[in-house]
Structures are given as C-alpha cells and as structure tokens.
MARFI-513514 format. One line per field, with one value per residue (C-alpha): residue in three letters; x, y, z; residue number from 1. Coordinates in pm, whole numbers, plus 50000, padded with zeros to 5 digits. Layout:
N
residu Ala, ...
u X, ...
v Y, ...
w Z, ...
num NUM, ...
This chain:
567
residu Met, Gly, Glu, Leu, Leu, Lys, Leu, Pro, Val, Gly, Ile, Asp, Asp, Phe, Glu, Lys, Ile, Arg, Lys, Glu, Lys, Phe, Tyr, Tyr, Val, Asp, Lys, Thr, Lys, Leu, Ile, Glu, Gln, Ile, Leu, Glu, Gln, Trp, Gly, Glu, Val, Asn, Leu, Phe, Thr, Arg, Pro, Arg, Arg, Phe, Gly, Lys, Thr, Leu, Asn, Met, Ser, Met, Leu, Gln, His, Phe, Phe, Glu, Ile, Gly, Thr, Asp, Lys, Ala, Leu, Phe, Asp, Gly, Leu, Tyr, Ile, Ser, Gly, Lys, Ser, Lys, Leu, Cys, Glu, Glu, Tyr, Met, Gly, Gln, Phe, Pro, Val, Ile, Phe, Leu, Ser, Leu, Lys, Glu, Val, Asp, Gly, Leu, Thr, Phe, Ala, Ser, Ala, Arg, Tyr, Arg, Leu, Thr, Glu, Leu, Val, Gly, Ile, Glu, Ala, Glu, Arg, Phe, Ser, Phe, Leu, Ala, Asp, Ser, Asp, Lys, Leu, Ser, Glu, Asn, Glu, Lys, Glu, Lys, Tyr, Arg, Thr, Leu, Ile, Arg, Leu, Cys, Asp, Gly, Lys, Tyr, Ser, Met, Gly, Glu, Glu, Leu, Leu, Lys, Ser, Ser, Leu, Lys, Ile, Leu, Ser, Gln, Leu, Leu, Tyr, Lys, Tyr, Tyr, Glu, Lys, Lys, Thr, Ile, Ile, Ile, Ile, Asp, Glu, Tyr, Asp, Val, Pro, Leu, Asp, Lys, Ala, Phe, Gln, His, Asn, Tyr, Tyr, Lys, Glu, Met, Val, Ser, Leu, Ile, Arg, Gly, Leu, Phe, Gly, Gln, Ala, Leu, Lys, Thr, Asn, Asn, Ala, Leu, Gln, Phe, Ala, Val, Leu, Thr, Gly, Cys, Leu, Arg, Val, Ser, Lys, Glu, Ser, Ile, Phe, Thr, Gly, Leu, Asn, Asn, Phe, Lys, Val, Leu, Ser, Ile, Thr, Asp, Ala, Arg, Phe, Asp, Glu, Gln, Phe, Gly, Phe, Thr, Asp, Glu, Glu, Val, Ile, Arg, Leu, Leu, His, Asp, Tyr, His, Leu, Asp, Asp, His, Leu, Thr, Glu, Thr, Lys, Glu, Trp, Tyr, Asp, Gly, Tyr, His, Phe, Gly, Asn, Thr, Asp, Val, Tyr, Cys, Pro, Trp, Asp, Val, Ile, Asn, His, Val, Asp, Arg, Leu, Leu, Gly, Glu, Pro, Gly, Ala, Glu, Pro, Gln, Ser, Tyr, Trp, Ile, Asn, Thr, Ser, Gly, Asn, Asp, Leu, Val, Lys, Arg, Phe, Ile, Ser, Lys, Ala, Asp, Lys, Thr, Thr, Arg, Asn, Glu, Ile, Glu, Arg, Leu, Ile, Ala, Gly, Glu, Ser, Ile, Val, Lys, Ala, Val, Arg, Thr, Glu, Leu, Thr, Tyr, Asp, Glu, Ile, Asp, Asp, Ser, Ile, Asp, Asn, Leu, Trp, Ser, Ile, Leu, Phe, Thr, Thr, Gly, Tyr, Leu, Thr, Gln, Lys, Gly, Lys, Pro, Glu, Arg, Asp, Val, Tyr, His, Leu, Ile, Ile, Pro, Asn, Lys, Glu, Val, Arg, Asp, Val, Tyr, Ile, Leu, Gln, Ile, Arg, Glu, Trp, Phe, Asn, Asn, Thr, Val, Leu, His, Asp, Thr, Glu, Pro, Val, Arg, Glu, Leu, Leu, Gln, Ala, Phe, Glu, Asn, Gly, Asp, Val, Gly, Ile, Ile, Glu, Lys, Gln, Leu, Thr, Arg, Ile, Leu, Gly, Asn, Thr, Ile, Ser, Ile, Phe, Asp, Thr, Lys, Ala, Arg, Ser, Glu, Glu, Lys, Glu, Ile, Phe, Tyr, His, Gly, Ile, Leu, Leu, Gly, Leu, Leu, Arg, Cys, Glu, Ser, Asn, Trp, Leu, Ile, Gln, Ser, Asn, Ile, Glu, Ser, Gly, Asp, Gly, Leu, Val, Asp, Ile, Leu, Val, Glu, Pro, Glu, Asp, Pro, Asp, Ala, Gly, Met, Ile, Ile, Glu, Leu, Lys, Tyr, Ala, Gln, Thr, Phe, Asp, Gly, Leu, Glu, Lys, Ala, Cys, Glu, Arg, Ala, Met, Ser, Gln, Ile, Arg, Glu, Arg, Arg, Tyr, Asp, Glu, Arg, Leu, Arg, Asn, Glu, Asp, Arg, Asn, Asn, Ile, Leu, Ala, Tyr, Gly, Ile, Ala, Phe, Cys, Lys, Lys, Lys, Cys, Lys, Val, Ile, Val, Glu, Arg, Met
u 18848, 18585, 18344, 18483, 18297, 18152, 18359, 18183, 18246, 18086, 17903, 17947, 17656, 17802, 17478, 17448, 17811, 17774, 17427, 17480, 17821, 18051, 18423, 18496, 18831, 18783, 18809, 18608, 18911, 18808, 18522, 18759, 18998, 18722, 18604, 18954, 19086, 18777, 18676, 18331, 18352, 18591, 18675, 18852, 18996, 19099, 19101, 18789, 18735, 18932, 18645, 18509, 18141, 18169, 18338, 18064, 17799, 17982, 17979, 17607, 17526, 17742, 17606, 17242, 16960, 16796, 17100, 17155, 17447, 17518, 17663, 17979, 18024, 18382, 18511, 18778, 18535, 18335, 18634, 18598, 18304, 18300, 18306, 18031, 17814, 17846, 17815, 17675, 17316, 17295, 17245, 17017, 17219, 17163, 17351, 17378, 17594, 17627, 17796, 17486, 17427, 17483, 17312, 17378, 17219, 17220, 16844, 16868, 17163, 16987, 16681, 16893, 17021, 16667, 16552, 16836, 16752, 16382, 16438, 16666, 16412, 16141, 16336, 16217, 15846, 15755, 15840, 15526, 15293, 15518, 15378, 15734, 15722, 15506, 15265, 15500, 15793, 15588, 15495, 15863, 15926, 15641, 15789, 16105, 15916, 15628, 15568, 15420, 15337, 15543, 15851, 15997, 15896, 16132, 16289, 16657, 16649, 16468, 16714, 17003, 16835, 16714, 16994, 16995, 16616, 16616, 16898, 16717, 16391, 16574, 16745, 16409, 16254, 16537, 16687, 17021, 17231, 17253, 17549, 17569, 17757, 17808, 17984, 18150, 18076, 18273, 18107, 17840, 18119, 18316, 18009, 17920, 18271, 18244, 17903, 17963, 17742, 18015, 17936, 17572, 17662, 17927, 17663, 17418, 17669, 17811, 17461, 17374, 17697, 17724, 17387, 17420, 17779, 17833, 17668, 17420, 17336, 17181, 17507, 17700, 17968, 17994, 18204, 18253, 18446, 18564, 18848, 18960, 19013, 18818, 18935, 18787, 18713, 18505, 18243, 18353, 18371, 18366, 18391, 18639, 18545, 18678, 18942, 19088, 19240, 19401, 19626, 19928, 19799, 19938, 19616, 19371, 19624, 19535, 19158, 19111, 19267, 19413, 19745, 20006, 19906, 19537, 19609, 19836, 19558, 19293, 19500, 19574, 19206, 19127, 19434, 19597, 19919, 20133, 19958, 20097, 20376, 20147, 19885, 20149, 20292, 19952, 19746, 19983, 20204, 19972, 20117, 19878, 20040, 20300, 20137, 20161, 19820, 19655, 19342, 19072, 18848, 19129, 19229, 18872, 18808, 19139, 19079, 18722, 18852, 19116, 18857, 18649, 18942, 19260, 19570, 19395, 19630, 19589, 19356, 19281, 18973, 19012, 19069, 18759, 18517, 18525, 18659, 19024, 18965, 19228, 19509, 19371, 19360, 19710, 19867, 19686, 19819, 20173, 20453, 20779, 20925, 20618, 20616, 20973, 20864, 20581, 20833, 21048, 20747, 20655, 21016, 20979, 21154, 21021, 20947, 20994, 20698, 20546, 20195, 19888, 19652, 19372, 19226, 18897, 18781, 18797, 19169, 19255, 19334, 19510, 19851, 20012, 20136, 19777, 19719, 20023, 19859, 19522, 19681, 19849, 19538, 19322, 19559, 19713, 20042, 20165, 20452, 20789, 20962, 20887, 20787, 20968, 20755, 20493, 20760, 20701, 20880, 20593, 20577, 20320, 20186, 20169, 20128, 19755, 19787, 20084, 19844, 19616, 19896, 19989, 19627, 19585, 19923, 19821, 19492, 19677, 19917, 19628, 19444, 19738, 20044, 19847, 19624, 19921, 19864, 20145, 20444, 20267, 20186, 20548, 20666, 20435, 20541, 20904, 20838, 20681, 20978, 21255, 21372, 21576, 21666, 21306, 21201, 21473, 21392, 21017, 21037, 21289, 21064, 20759, 20953, 21070, 20711, 20564, 20585, 20780, 20586, 20844, 21041, 21411, 21482, 21263, 21411, 21502, 21215, 20965, 21106, 21079, 20708, 20670, 20828, 20639, 20312, 20407, 20510, 20197, 19980, 20161, 20146, 19775, 19708, 19724, 19384, 19463, 19753, 19713, 19925, 20000, 20188, 20382, 20273, 20433, 20646, 20936, 21099, 20967, 20740, 20781, 20745, 20546, 20443, 20289, 20094, 20059, 19792, 20039, 19979, 20347, 20489, 20552, 20740, 20907, 20994, 21205, 21262, 21546, 21632, 21990, 22124, 22343, 22334, 22660, 22487, 22213, 22399, 22478, 22120, 21993, 22230, 22105, 21750, 21844, 22030, 21725, 21500, 21731, 21816, 21455, 21321, 21063, 20986, 20820, 20466, 20477, 20618, 20337, 20103, 20305, 20448, 20808, 20893, 20987, 21155, 21307, 21363, 21585, 21497, 21676, 21573, 21757, 21548, 21420, 21657, 21639, 21849, 21703, 21854, 21664, 21734, 21543, 21485
v 61694, 61955, 61910, 62038, 62326, 62272, 62418, 62685, 62534, 62771, 62973, 63350, 63461, 63598, 63552, 63186, 63114, 63268, 63139, 62785, 62751, 62729, 62796, 63165, 63332, 63668, 63955, 64208, 64436, 64544, 64741, 64937, 65003, 65130, 65375, 65489, 65522, 65698, 65705, 65796, 65542, 65250, 64997, 64674, 64477, 64119, 63792, 63577, 63343, 63558, 63631, 63950, 63851, 63720, 64042, 64250, 64037, 64094, 64472, 64466, 64277, 64506, 64839, 64758, 64880, 64587, 64361, 64076, 64214, 63871, 63769, 63958, 63816, 63706, 63862, 64132, 64417, 64332, 64448, 64799, 64900, 65271, 65199, 64938, 65174, 65445, 65238, 64888, 64863, 65236, 65269, 65158, 64939, 64863, 64548, 64420, 64137, 64162, 63824, 63677, 63966, 63776, 63722, 63652, 63987, 64329, 64310, 63989, 64114, 64445, 64260, 64053, 64381, 64523, 64213, 64238, 64601, 64521, 64232, 64446, 64730, 64486, 64429, 64777, 64720, 64943, 65243, 65190, 65290, 65505, 65830, 65967, 65980, 66194, 66030, 66120, 65955, 65643, 65624, 65649, 65349, 65152, 65208, 65027, 64711, 64723, 64403, 64355, 63997, 63878, 64078, 64400, 64677, 64969, 65100, 65171, 65537, 65451, 65166, 65414, 65627, 65337, 65316, 65691, 65697, 65406, 65557, 65891, 65726, 65530, 65850, 66026, 65733, 65669, 66020, 65843, 65829, 65507, 65274, 65119, 64791, 64655, 64322, 64203, 64532, 64435, 64099, 64260, 64433, 64111, 63923, 64212, 64207, 63832, 63864, 64185, 64440, 64612, 64973, 64940, 64789, 65055, 65323, 65152, 65093, 65445, 65589, 65363, 65430, 65794, 65883, 65668, 65749, 66104, 66410, 66188, 66367, 66044, 65849, 65774, 65578, 65301, 64987, 64810, 64494, 64343, 64160, 64441, 64808, 64926, 65262, 65556, 65727, 65425, 65409, 65627, 65959, 66255, 66048, 66258, 66080, 65750, 65542, 65235, 64964, 64714, 64413, 64645, 64856, 64784, 64905, 64624, 64372, 64105, 64132, 63937, 63591, 63389, 63479, 63220, 63254, 63199, 62887, 62740, 62796, 62646, 62331, 62300, 62335, 62037, 61835, 61862, 62039, 61805, 61923, 62278, 62225, 62090, 62358, 62628, 62484, 62455, 62747, 63014, 63254, 63547, 63882, 64164, 64486, 64378, 64044, 63693, 63523, 63193, 63155, 63088, 62894, 62643, 62610, 62550, 62294, 62113, 62088, 61967, 61702, 61585, 61546, 61316, 61146, 61145, 61146, 61302, 61475, 61850, 61933, 62234, 62400, 62767, 62704, 62486, 62751, 62957, 62954, 63028, 63223, 63484, 63228, 63065, 63403, 63486, 63162, 63173, 63525, 63453, 63507, 63315, 63563, 63538, 63158, 63161, 63383, 63141, 62856, 63054, 63124, 62755, 62676, 62902, 63212, 63567, 63790, 64167, 64358, 64705, 64658, 64872, 64826, 65026, 64906, 64887, 64545, 64647, 64727, 64372, 64247, 64564, 64421, 64122, 64367, 64437, 64064, 64045, 64318, 64141, 63811, 63994, 64171, 63857, 63628, 63419, 63594, 63765, 63995, 63905, 64177, 64547, 64710, 65015, 65267, 65009, 64760, 64425, 64092, 63856, 63489, 63209, 63198, 62824, 62472, 62507, 62809, 62647, 62366, 62623, 62721, 62358, 62269, 62559, 62495, 62136, 62256, 62512, 62242, 62016, 62299, 62453, 62231, 61910, 62087, 62208, 61908, 61929, 61909, 61643, 61439, 61460, 61351, 61047, 60943, 60967, 60739, 60484, 60502, 60513, 60855, 60981, 61315, 61424, 61300, 61508, 61813, 61808, 61720, 62000, 62245, 62140, 62164, 62511, 62625, 62470, 62567, 62348, 62271, 62100, 62256, 62285, 62130, 61826, 61477, 61340, 61088, 61372, 61552, 61233, 61227, 61573, 61463, 61134, 61329, 61545, 61248, 61051, 61343, 61364, 60991, 60976, 61214, 60901, 60751, 60421, 60340, 60157, 60352, 60189, 60364, 60213, 59863, 59534, 59360, 59122, 59199, 59547, 59840, 59995, 60374, 60364, 60070, 60139, 59902, 60075, 59992, 59758, 59424, 59326, 59650, 59771, 60045, 60054, 60395, 60444, 60798, 60943, 61284, 61409, 61666, 61825, 61853, 61657, 61369, 61319, 61052, 60838, 60875, 60741, 60447, 60370, 60367, 60126, 59896, 59887, 59789, 59500, 59376, 59376, 59221, 59493, 59348, 59038, 59177, 59282, 58946, 58771, 58968, 58834, 59181, 59116, 59429, 59626, 59969, 60045, 60412, 60549, 60918, 61154, 61508, 61799, 62111, 62183, 61960, 61591, 61307, 60996, 60653, 60383, 60013, 59750, 59446
w 23695, 23605, 23320, 22992, 22830, 22483, 22200, 21989, 21646, 21396, 21665, 21644, 21865, 22190, 22385, 22286, 22373, 22718, 22807, 22683, 22850, 22550, 22583, 22528, 22475, 22644, 22394, 22594, 22626, 22276, 22437, 22657, 22370, 22138, 22404, 22500, 22144, 22028, 21665, 21541, 21255, 21308, 21037, 21138, 20846, 20915, 20716, 20730, 21026, 21272, 21510, 21357, 21377, 21734, 21843, 21680, 21851, 22180, 22124, 22050, 22370, 22580, 22461, 22374, 22597, 22773, 22751, 22997, 23196, 23344, 23005, 23100, 23451, 23507, 23186, 23162, 23108, 23422, 23625, 23478, 23698, 23610, 23238, 23272, 23472, 23210, 22892, 22949, 22826, 22759, 22382, 22101, 21861, 21494, 21394, 21037, 20907, 20529, 20483, 20313, 20072, 19751, 19418, 19053, 18968, 19129, 19184, 19385, 19594, 19657, 19782, 20021, 20166, 20178, 20365, 20619, 20695, 20719, 20960, 21178, 21177, 21293, 21616, 21714, 21648, 21944, 21724, 21515, 21801, 22020, 22164, 22151, 21770, 21545, 21301, 21020, 21200, 21271, 20904, 20814, 21034, 20876, 20530, 20644, 20740, 20490, 20294, 19950, 19851, 20146, 20048, 20186, 19951, 20014, 19694, 19639, 19745, 20069, 20128, 20105, 20373, 20588, 20848, 20898, 20937, 21182, 21390, 21411, 21518, 21789, 21903, 21928, 22120, 22370, 22375, 22336, 22023, 21824, 21778, 21429, 21380, 21027, 20997, 20673, 20500, 20186, 20109, 19883, 19691, 19654, 19525, 19294, 19150, 19085, 18918, 18718, 18890, 19089, 18991, 19092, 19429, 19497, 19437, 19674, 19953, 19916, 19959, 20255, 20445, 20347, 20494, 20806, 20898, 20773, 20932, 21117, 21442, 21577, 21558, 21879, 21692, 21434, 21398, 21067, 20983, 20656, 20486, 20257, 20313, 20013, 19881, 20069, 19738, 19639, 19915, 20207, 20023, 20259, 20577, 20771, 21095, 20958, 21142, 20967, 21186, 20951, 21005, 20996, 21286, 21634, 21797, 21878, 21743, 22004, 21974, 21650, 21643, 21933, 22091, 22188, 22553, 22472, 22266, 22535, 22791, 22560, 22495, 22866, 22958, 22734, 22845, 22502, 22602, 22389, 22071, 22085, 21830, 21557, 21632, 21595, 21272, 21108, 21240, 21380, 21189, 21117, 21218, 21311, 21424, 21680, 21765, 21623, 21620, 21534, 21323, 21589, 21350, 21293, 21657, 21778, 21505, 21568, 21943, 21884, 21642, 21890, 22165, 21946, 21775, 21988, 21772, 21470, 21229, 21166, 20880, 20664, 20815, 20722, 20352, 20326, 20456, 20136, 19785, 19724, 19404, 19491, 19497, 19182, 19007, 19129, 19006, 18672, 18606, 18726, 18476, 18504, 18756, 18978, 18952, 19079, 19369, 19452, 19462, 19705, 19928, 19938, 20026, 20332, 20199, 20215, 19916, 19931, 19790, 19804, 19941, 19883, 20176, 20010, 19680, 19499, 19381, 19016, 19060, 19170, 18820, 18703, 18793, 18961, 19228, 19332, 19374, 19606, 19815, 19825, 19927, 20214, 20343, 20320, 20514, 20236, 20309, 20622, 20712, 20857, 21055, 21028, 20698, 20563, 20374, 20275, 20163, 20332, 20365, 20281, 20383, 20382, 20742, 20807, 20672, 20614, 20387, 20212, 20121, 19951, 19716, 19647, 19572, 19331, 19167, 19096, 18952, 18739, 18616, 18518, 18340, 18156, 18117, 18055, 17803, 17598, 17374, 17119, 17360, 17568, 17257, 17144, 17491, 17499, 17151, 17260, 17559, 17326, 17087, 17348, 17222, 17518, 17359, 17305, 17652, 17817, 17602, 17664, 18035, 18091, 17903, 18108, 18436, 18339, 18294, 18608, 18974, 19214, 19530, 19749, 20029, 19943, 20284, 20210, 20190, 19846, 19872, 19916, 19615, 19411, 19498, 19339, 19011, 19030, 19039, 18741, 18529, 18621, 18513, 18179, 18109, 18190, 17903, 17688, 17765, 17591, 17824, 18154, 18406, 18742, 19021, 19313, 19214, 19317, 19056, 19107, 19441, 19506, 19417, 19072, 19059, 18733, 18515, 18172, 17950, 17610, 17353, 17178, 17361, 17330, 17472, 17824, 18009, 18349, 18494, 18807, 18936, 19144, 19281, 19251, 19496, 19226, 18848, 18831, 19010, 18749, 18552, 18857, 18986, 18653, 18677, 19030, 18897, 18618, 18858, 19083, 18790, 18695, 19046, 19168, 18848, 18793, 18449, 18600, 18611, 18244, 18133, 18321, 18094, 17793, 17733, 17630, 17431, 17741, 17770, 18112, 18197, 18470, 18512, 18749, 18839, 18993, 19033, 18680, 18487, 18414, 18275, 18111, 18044, 17854, 17820, 17626, 17850
num 1, 2, 3, 4, 5, 6, 7, 8, 9, 10, 11, 12, 13, 14, 15, 16, 17, 18, 19, 20, 21, 22, 23, 24, 25, 26, 27, 28, 29, 30, 31, 32, 33, 34, 35, 36, 37, 38, 39, 40, 41, 42, 43, 44, 45, 46, 47, 48, 49, 50, 51, 52, 53, 54, 55, 56, 57, 58, 59, 60, 61, 62, 63, 64, 65, 66, 67, 68, 69, 70, 71, 72, 73, 74, 75, 76, 77, 78, 79, 80, 81, 82, 83, 84, 85, 86, 87, 88, 89, 90, 91, 92, 93, 94, 95, 96, 97, 98, 99, 100, 101, 102, 103, 104, 105, 106, 107, 108, 109, 110, 111, 112, 113, 114, 115, 116, 117, 118, 119, 120, 121, 122, 123, 124, 125, 126, 127, 128, 129, 130, 131, 132, 133, 134, 135, 136, 137, 138, 139, 140, 141, 142, 143, 144, 145, 146, 147, 148, 149, 150, 151, 152, 153, 154, 155, 156, 157, 158, 159, 160, 161, 162, 163, 164, 165, 166, 167, 168, 169, 170, 171, 172, 173, 174, 175, 176, 177, 178, 179, 180, 181, 182, 183, 184, 185, 186, 187, 188, 189, 190, 191, 192, 193, 194, 195, 196, 197, 198, 199, 200, 201, 202, 203, 204, 205, 206, 207, 208, 209, 210, 211, 212, 213, 214, 215, 216, 217, 218, 219, 220, 221, 222, 223, 224, 225, 226, 227, 228, 229, 230, 231, 232, 233, 234, 235, 236, 237, 238, 239, 240, 241, 242, 243, 244, 245, 246, 247, 248, 249, 250, 251, 252, 253, 254, 255, 256, 257, 258, 259, 260, 261, 262, 263, 264, 265, 266, 267, 268, 269, 270, 271, 272, 273, 274, 275, 276, 277, 278, 279, 280, 281, 282, 283, 284, 285, 286, 287, 288, 289, 290, 291, 292, 293, 294, 295, 296, 297, 298, 299, 300, 301, 302, 303, 304, 305, 306, 307, 308, 309, 310, 311, 312, 313, 314, 315, 316, 317, 318, 319, 320, 321, 322, 323, 324, 325, 326, 327, 328, 329, 330, 331, 332, 333, 334, 335, 336, 337, 338, 339, 340, 341, 342, 343, 344, 345, 346, 347, 348, 349, 350, 351, 352, 353, 354, 355, 356, 357, 358, 359, 360, 361, 362, 363, 364, 365, 366, 367, 368, 369, 370, 371, 372, 373, 374, 375, 376, 377, 378, 379, 380, 381, 382, 383, 384, 385, 386, 387, 388, 389, 390, 391, 392, 393, 394, 395, 396, 397, 398, 399, 400, 401, 402, 403, 404, 405, 406, 407, 408, 409, 410, 411, 412, 413, 414, 415, 416, 417, 418, 419, 420, 421, 422, 423, 424, 425, 426, 427, 428, 429, 430, 431, 432, 433, 434, 435, 436, 437, 438, 439, 440, 441, 442, 443, 444, 445, 446, 447, 448, 449, 450, 451, 452, 453, 454, 455, 456, 457, 458, 459, 460, 461, 462, 463, 464, 465, 466, 467, 468, 469, 470, 471, 472, 473, 474, 475, 476, 477, 478, 479, 480, 481, 482, 483, 484, 485, 486, 487, 488, 489, 490, 491, 492, 493, 494, 495, 496, 497, 498, 499, 500, 501, 502, 503, 504, 505, 506, 507, 508, 509, 510, 511, 512, 513, 514, 515, 516, 517, 518, 519, 520, 521, 522, 523, 524, 525, 526, 527, 528, 529, 530, 531, 532, 533, 534, 535, 536, 537, 538, 539, 540, 541, 542, 543, 544, 545, 546, 547, 548, 549, 550, 551, 552, 553, 554, 555, 556, 557, 558, 559, 560, 561, 562, 563, 564, 565, 566, 567
C-alpha cells in the first residue's frame, strides 16, 4: 500500500500543493479551454469554496515567466506539448485576490486594495532599475510601491490607473503582453454593500477595471472570478471584450467543483469507497452547465475527518466558512407565500422561478424575486433540469445546505414569533388555566405563521421532534417556569414536564403526530393514555405538586388538537 498524500485542507496555492505533495484533483484542462475558447476578458462566477482561487493560482504558475515547469508534470496539460511550448512560462502575470478587501469604512477598504496592489507591484522590483525603461517609466513604477510612514501612499486616482501602468511597464520590459488575474473581484462590493459605502467602491472598481481591461494595449488576456455576476452597467461599462461564464454556462462546467468520477477516485485513493453515498447526499447536487458537481471544500474536509476519525458523521463545512446573511435576509423578508415555498424546498420539492443572473448589490433587496436569483447564483439553490427562457426549477442542492435554511428558520422563529409577546403570553396563561380553546387557537395561529422544517417523507417521530421544539421555545418564554424535556418519570420519558411558579401546580405534555386531520382526536387520546399508563405524574408528585394538568396534544401539518385532564 503506497503512502497516502496529504489532503490540502484550506490550501489554495497551486505551487505549495504540487511541491509539498498534497493531493491534487487535476483541473489543468482549464488552461487549454481558456486558450481554445478565447476571450480577452473572462469572468467565471461560481459559489464560494468551489476552487476558484486554486484555479487562478494554477493559471498564474502556468503562464508566468520563470515558472517551475515541473509543477505540471503528470497533469493533463503536460500532454499538450505544443500548447505548453507556446504558452507555458511565456508571459508576465499580475495576480490579485480581492477576498481580503474589507473595512468598516471606504477609506479602510480602499487602503486594503492599495496595499494589495503595492505588494503585487513589489514582486517586480527589477523594474525600478531596468535599462529597458525610461526614467519617467521607472518613476511611475516607484509611485506604485512608495511608502509613507510605513504605508503605501498612492492616492485614489493613481490606484485606478495602477494595474494598467504595471501591465504596460511589464510589457515594455519583457516585450510580451501581460496576463491579469483577479480573484474574488466582487468581495469589495459585497463588503461595501454591507457597510454602506457601495457607491464609492463601485466608482473605484469601475475605474480600476476600466483602465486595466479596456483599450489596454499591454493586455494579453484577463481572467476574473467571483460569486455574483455584477451588472455590466455597474462596473464593466464599455467592456465589449467581456465574456461571462456563469453557473448556467456549459463551457468550463467541470473545472470548478469535483465531478462524480473525481470524488469516486478520491474516496478510492483513501480506501473510503463505502462513504460515497453519504458524501453524495451531503455535498453533491450542484448543477453547473451540463454537469453535476460536489463542493470540493466539503469533500476534502470530510475525507480528512474520516482519516482521523473513522466512522465520523458528515458535517457542515461549507456553511461554516462564511456568514449566511443571504439566507437570513431571505427568510426575514419572506411573506406567507414565500414561507410556503421554503417549506416545499425543504421537503425536497422544486420551485419554479424566473432568475436574473445579472444584478447589482443595491438591487438585492428591491424584491423577494431578486433574493431568489442571488440564492441561486451563490449556491444556496441549484437548478433541476433545463431552464426555459430564464425560468428555472430551483431546488436545495443537498443536506448541508438544507441545514443552512433550518438553522436560519430557527433563528427567525426565535427572533420573531417568540418576541410577539401578546399571543405568547395568552398561550402560556391558557396552559396554566387548562383553557383548551385558547391553546388550540394560539398554537394554530403560531403554526400558520412559522415555517415547517421537516421533510414530508419523514417518520412521525421526526415530525413530533419539530413540534416539540416549537412548543419548548414557547414555554420557555415564561422565565419563572422550570421546563424539562424528555425526562424520566414513572415508567418512561415525558415529552415535556413543567413546574410553574405555583409550588402546588404541575403540567405534563405528551405530543403526537397525526397523519390526517381526522386522526387528531385519536392521537390526543393515545397521548393521554400514555400519560396515565406510564404514570408520568410520579415525578411531580414526588415534588409535592398535586395540582397537575395533563395535556395530550396532536399535530397534523399546521393544525392541532388539545385534550386536558386534571390528575
């Protein structure tokens, strides 16, 4: 048995992966496709954690002058000898990743971008003293890297010109046009939108990209990546050489994310073949172009976890790498119709929606329809089947993303339903008084306004857990009550046991799920029989609580039936 290669958890530097013998899923066909399907400016939009940065690092190391050509030994592209001879190591490359361009203010975010450009420019320090450049050109270079009090000092107008200036200087020095690679181009816009300086950042990015990518005679070609296809009118004005390759495009559809074949091979290489089903259920399901793909971040992390902890259950890795504000915003803005659609998605159904694949960030909140589109382009939803005229059948990709919705729904429930104090107060008072009519009325109203999070195909016991959670949350709004869940009493486990402030009082609550509305009454009776037969009142009586109300509560979808008995 050969030694297993290390897994590149969180590593997106192609050179490090290859030199330090990490496992690499070969995506070098991307190089061939970019050259064959020529575009002067190419924008790839994919969800986060789908290998965009690693692919951009791979492109840099392939094309850049002075590259270590041995990095590509044994990979797909090494078999294309003519292409390698013509292009490998033949161009100056400017590579910027904008994923860290963030700040609470525009000034701080702008400086982060200034710093990135300055650090990249310093890689070409030979320009400062080159005989191939005029004194004026060398001075231009020095302005890009000049420091003042330890900080890069170029102003905003120079920053907008910086990539064009640097590419032209490299062109003059090497007599070869420059390749520009910009990873996560939309992160500064996303952060600016969150922190209320969006217009200023749009102006800066429009100037930077416009000068570098439009009518730049030093440009060989450019590749950009991001999560969203930001409106061309917003930052790419006048870029007629612009090719967008989104998740709906069949071109390059296998180059971001892992295919089924690649995952099967990866699991086999680490002797984990019997984990394919769970890996597919949790991390597959994304549909790019004509290809179904897995999230590579998840697969690598899951395999790494299994190697250190055989038998480990799948976990949510992708959703924990960044905030899920989009889903939170979506659920908080959902009206009753949208909440019903969310329930259907969680139950595994598809929702038909017209999708806009090109938006500006400040349009996100204009309508709930725009949020549907954003959820699709960022990976929280994916397509099922073929779209017709931008109308898509949208589904939740897999179990991991389904968990995102469930998590945010629970948070929404806690922040909205539980804070609607008057109905909750009335419900709690009714429980204390044994008022069945008010309990049924208020529970039904609350169920009607919440979002169900169980699969319609789930077992009754699993559905009972959903209602159990809702009722526990409501009861715990009374801070002076001791609420105990699934606690031993008599001959079994009581669903919910309540010790109110009154030292003589107590409540026993047993929950059931009915398959039909007609079955609610009998389900309540079964709950009451269980309370009596298993002597669930024993624990309360041991606490000298003898004024006991026993509740049998049955649920069917968003209706409930309540029976009470004084024990």
